[in-house]
C-alpha positions in Angstrom: 186.7 -55.6 25.3 190.1 -55.2 23.6 192.4 -58.3 23.4 195.6 -58.4 25.3 198.5 -58.4 22.9 202.1 -59.1 23.6 205.1 -57.4 22.1 208.8 -58.3 22.1 211.1 -56.3 24.4 212.8 -54.7 21.3 209.4 -53.2 20.3 209.7 -50.9 23.3 212.0 -48.7 21.2 209.1 -48.3 18.7 206.7 -47.2 21.4 209.1 -45.0 23.5 208.7 -42.0 21.2 205.1 -42.3 20.4 202.6 -39.7 21.8 199.7 -42.2 21.6 201.4 -44.7 23.9 202.3 -44.8 27.6 205.0 -47.2 28.8 204.4 -48.4 32.4 207.0 -50.1 34.5 205.2 -52.3 37.1 208.4 -53.3 39.0 209.0 -51.9 42.4 210.2 -48.3 42.8 213.8 -49.3 43.7 214.3 -51.3 40.5 212.7 -48.4 38.5 215.1 -45.9 40.1 218.1 -48.1 39.3 217.2 -48.5 35.6 214.2 -48.2 33.3 213.0 -47.5 29.8 213.2 -43.8 28.8 209.8 -42.2 29.2 208.3 -45.0 31.3 206.3 -44.2 34.4 206.4 -46.4 37.5 203.3 -47.9 39.0 204.5 -50.9 41.1 202.3 -54.0 40.5 201.4 -54.1 44.2 199.7 -50.7 43.8 198.4 -51.0 40.2 194.8 -51.7 41.2 194.6 -48.3 42.9 195.8 -46.6 39.8 192.9 -44.5 38.4 194.6 -41.7 36.4 195.9 -43.4 33.2 194.8 -41.8 30.0 192.1 -43.8 28.2 193.1 -42.5 24.8 196.6 -44.0 25.0 197.9 -47.5 24.3 199.2 -48.8 27.7 202.5 -50.8 27.3 203.2 -52.7 30.5 206.6 -54.2 31.4 207.9 -55.9 34.5 211.1 -57.8 35.3 210.3 -61.0 33.3 206.8 -60.7 31.9 204.3 -62.2 34.3 203.2 -59.2 36.3 202.9 -57.0 33.2 200.5 -59.6 31.6 198.4 -59.5 34.8 198.4 -55.7 34.8 197.4 -55.6 31.1 194.5 -58.0 31.8 193.3 -55.8 34.7 193.3 -52.7 32.4 191.7 -54.5 29.5 188.8 -55.3 31.8 188.6 -51.5 32.5 188.3 -50.8 28.8 191.9 -49.8 28.0 194.0 -50.9 25.0 197.1 -52.6 26.4 200.2 -54.5 25.5 202.5 -56.7 27.6 206.2 -57.1 27.0 207.3 -60.7 26.6 210.4 -61.4 28.7 210.1 -58.0 30.5 212.9 -55.7 31.3 215.4 -58.6 31.4 214.9 -59.1 27.7 215.4 -55.4 26.8 218.6 -54.5 24.9 217.4 -51.3 23.1 218.6 -47.7 22.9 216.2 -46.2 25.4 217.7 -47.6 28.6 218.1 -45.2 31.5 220.6 -46.2 34.2 220.5 -44.1 37.4 222.4 -46.1 39.9 
């Protein structure tokens, strides 16, 4: 089993353009629609256990609003054999260049 590593919110910019990583926003859909990290997909934490279609060859980078739910999601996917990272401080800590604001 792979360990669960944490990354800082500013590291999201490093992973945003990588083809070997997938950034996953586990906040609810309304928050995702309002603003998110460029390239992130949305799987709300309340539905994450039903998620079966994530690519095993990619590093999964989870973020939530403050960091708790993303750590839980990362733990769940590590148990399934994925390589994961969780963002410390979550979306609230992000101040990078890949912010998408829709609303």
